[in-house]
C-alpha positions in Angstrom: 111.7 133.6 130.4 110.4 136.4 133.0 112.9 138.1 135.8 112.9 136.3 138.8 110.9 133.6 140.4 107.1 133.9 140.8 105.0 132.9 144.2 103.1 129.1 143.8 100.1 130.5 141.6 97.5 131.3 144.0 93.8 133.5 143.2 94.8 137.1 142.7 91.5 140.0 143.1 89.9 141.3 139.4 90.4 144.0 137.7 88.1 146.8 139.4 87.2 148.3 135.6 88.3 146.1 132.9 87.1 148.7 130.3 89.9 150.8 131.6 93.1 148.6 131.9 95.6 150.0 129.6 94.3 153.8 130.1 95.9 154.8 133.8 99.5 157.2 133.5 102.4 154.7 133.2 104.1 156.8 136.4 103.2 155.7 139.8 104.1 155.7 143.3 106.4 152.4 143.8 105.1 150.6 146.6 104.1 151.2 150.3 101.1 153.5 152.0 100.8 149.0 153.7 96.9 148.9 152.7 95.0 148.4 149.2 91.7 149.1 148.4 91.6 148.2 144.5 93.1 146.5 141.4 93.4 148.8 138.5 95.8 146.5 136.2 98.3 143.6 136.4 101.7 144.9 134.8 104.2 143.3 133.0 107.5 145.5 132.7 109.5 144.7 130.0 113.7 145.4 129.5 115.3 145.5 126.4 118.6 145.6 128.4 117.6 141.6 129.5 116.6 140.3 125.5 112.9 142.1 126.1 112.3 143.7 122.5 113.3 146.7 121.5 109.9 149.2 120.8 111.0 151.5 123.0 114.3 153.4 122.1 115.9 150.7 124.7 113.6 152.4 126.9 111.9 149.6 129.7 107.8 149.4 128.7 104.9 147.2 130.3 102.1 146.0 129.0 98.5 146.1 130.8 96.3 142.9 131.1 92.6 142.8 133.0 94.2 138.9 134.7 97.4 138.0 136.8 96.7 135.2 134.6 97.5 136.7 131.5 99.8 139.4 133.1 102.8 135.7 134.1 102.0 133.7 131.6 102.9 136.7 128.9 105.6 137.2 131.9 106.8 134.1 131.8 106.6 133.5 127.0 108.8 136.8 126.8 112.5 137.9 127.3 113.0 140.1 129.8 110.2 140.1 131.2 109.5 140.9 135.1 106.9 139.5 137.2 103.5 141.1 137.2 102.9 144.0 139.3 99.8 145.0 140.5 98.1 148.9 140.1 96.0 149.1 143.0 94.5 152.1 144.3 94.4 152.8 147.9 91.5 155.0 149.2 93.4 156.3 151.8 96.9 155.1 153.4 99.2 154.8 155.8 102.7 156.6 155.5 105.5 156.0 157.2 107.4 159.4 157.6 110.1 157.8 159.3 110.7 154.4 161.0 108.2 154.0 163.5 105.6 156.9 162.7 102.9 156.2 161.5 100.2 159.2 159.4 96.8 158.3 158.5 96.4 159.6 154.8 92.9 160.2 153.5 93.3 161.1 149.7 93.7 158.1 146.7 96.0 157.3 145.3 97.6 155.1 142.3 101.0 153.0 143.0 102.5 149.2 142.0 103.0 146.8 144.3 104.6 143.0 144.0 101.0 140.7 143.6 101.8 139.1 146.9 100.8 142.4 148.9 97.5 141.7 147.4 97.7 138.3 149.9 96.5 140.8 152.5 93.0 141.5 153.5 91.9 144.8 151.3 91.4 147.9 153.7 88.1 148.2 155.7 86.7 151.3 158.0 88.6 149.3 160.8 92.4 148.9 159.7 94.0 152.2 159.5 91.8 152.9 162.6 92.9 149.9 164.0 96.8 149.8 163.1 96.7 153.4 164.3 95.8 152.5 167.7 97.6 152.8 171.8 96.1 149.2 172.4 97.3 148.1 168.6 98.9 144.2 168.8 103.4 144.8 169.4 103.5 143.9 165.7 100.8 146.0 164.0 101.5 144.6 160.9 99.7 141.5 161.7 96.3 143.4 161.2 97.3 144.3 158.1 98.5 140.3 157.4 94.5 140.2 158.6 96.4 137.5 161.3 94.9 140.1 164.0 92.0 141.3 164.5 90.3 145.1 164.6 89.2 145.2 167.6 89.8 146.8 171.0 89.8 150.7 170.2 91.0 151.4 166.8 87.9 149.1 165.5 85.7 151.2 167.4 87.1 154.6 166.2 85.1 157.0 163.3 87.5 156.5 160.0 86.4 159.3 159.0 
């Protein structure tokens, strides 16, 4: 049985390139960045200390999948497995070096996210400028959640 509890099953995004699943580096950033551009693969981490097979001399390891459904089925059937994570590509992202201070970073990175974060809409040209705009809603996260429209000065700015 997988560690933790999964939210009710929903449709998760397809991976960017199924042929590349399993070829990405094991080490990635963890969470953060607020926005996503593409899902590269779904990962299920296994922990021998929680009953997973010991195939890496006691170290944790993961399996990569081309769909969330496959990853979830594997996690459910595997002792010592975590809930699936998404390995996401962020072409641009938002850094928060200190609480409430946001910086637009215009370089790509790869990070692991809880799949629940994929309920946020994909980043588009207006997302980050609208989030950073002086006229953004009081709760800027509503833009990322797709609750507040990316309108106003932020949506009209050149995103480059």
